[in-house]
N, C-alpha and C positions, 0 to 999 in steps of 0.2 A: 298418415295413411288414411285413405278413404274408408268409410264404413257403409254398411248396408242401408242405413237410414238416408244416405245421400242418393242411392240409386234404386231403392225398392219402389214397387208400385203400391200405392196406398189405397186406391179405389178398387178394392178387390170385389169381384162377384162372389157371393157366398150363398149357401143354403143352410137350413136348419134341420134338425132331426125330424121335424114334422113333414118335410118334403119327401116325395116318393121318387123312385128311380126314373120315371118318365119325366117328371118336372125337372130333375137334374139334367137329363139328356136334352131337354128343350133349351134350358139355359146355356148348356155347352154349345148348342147349335146357334142360338141367338148371338152369343158373344164370341163365337169361333175360338173356343178354348177347350182344352182336354183335361183340365183339373179344376175342381172347385172346392175351396175349404168349407168344412161343415162346422158351424159355430152355434153356440147357445149363449146369448147375451155377450157377444164378442169373444167368449172363451173358445179357443180352438179345440174341437172334439176329434177331428180327423180330416181326411180329404177324400173326395170322390173323384176318381179318374175315369176317363173313357174306358180304360182297360178294366177297372173295377166293375163298371156297368155291364160290360160284355162277359167277362169271365165269371164273376160271382153273381151276376144278375141274369141276363137274358140267356146265356149258355146253360144256366142251371134251370131254365124254363120258369123263371120267376116273372110274374106279371109286372106291368108298368106301375101298378099301384103298390108294389112292395116298398116298404119303408127303406129309406136310404141307409139307415143304420145297419141293415143286413148285408150291405155290399162295400161299405167304406173301409179305407185303410186307417187304422187307429194308431198304430205305433209308428209315428212319422218323425222324421228328423226335422228339427227347427233350428233357428238361430235367433239371436237378439239383434236389435237395431244397431248396437254398438260393435257387432262382429265386423272385423275388417274384411275387405273384399278378397284378399288372398286366402284367408282362412275359409271363407264361404266357398270359394272355388275348390279348395281341397276337400271340404265336406261333401260338396256335390259330386266330386270325382270319386271319392271313397264309397259313397252311398249309391252311386250311379243314378242320380236323380237330376232332372232338368229344371225343376222348380223347387225353391226352398221357402217355406212359410217363415215369416219373421214374426216373433212372438215376444211380447213384453208383459210380465206378470200374468202369464197364461192367456192373455188376450192377443188375438190376431191384429197386427198393426200394418202388415204388408206382405208382399211376396216378391221374391227375386227369381228371375228366370236366367238361364244360361246366357241368353241374348243380352240381358242387362249388363253382364260382365264383359261381353264382347264389344259393346259399343264404346267402351272407354279404352282408348288407344293404349294407355299405359298398362292395361291388364289383358291385352289381346293374347299374349302367350299363355297366361294362366287360364283364360277362358278356353283357348284352343286345347290345352292339355286336359282340362276338366272334361270338355266335350268328347275328346278321344277316349278317355277312361269311362265316361258315362256310356258311350256307345259300344264298349266291349261286351261280348256275351257274358252272361252270368250263369252260374250253375244253380242258383237259388230260384227255383221256379215259383216259390211262394212270395217273392218280393214284388208286390203289385203296385207299389207307390211310385211308379215311374211316370 
């Protein structure tokens, strides 16, 4: 069975705790992405999502110079490179997340998106099932790591 290390993106765009929310937003725009892992010396600290920037940042009238630490999601779900693809799809469905950081010894080594699962024909049903579960409304309004 295939594992995440075979399909994960390894050239992740990242930011550090020294970045502010404006710099994160600019990186998101430049790379056309909605989530950026926050790392310190490759160690995953959390993720900043476009939703984090809006809900915890700008909607709270925080300035662009606000430290990214004030808006990031810290309690995030991760997987190891050896996680099999079926298991990753199930994790993404259960947690209702579209992107799953891949961590080894605490260090960010990649990220897997729901689309990465879908491009592999053998896992098309699992990706479809995961996406339908991810897209279901949730009652947890504090779950910002989507």
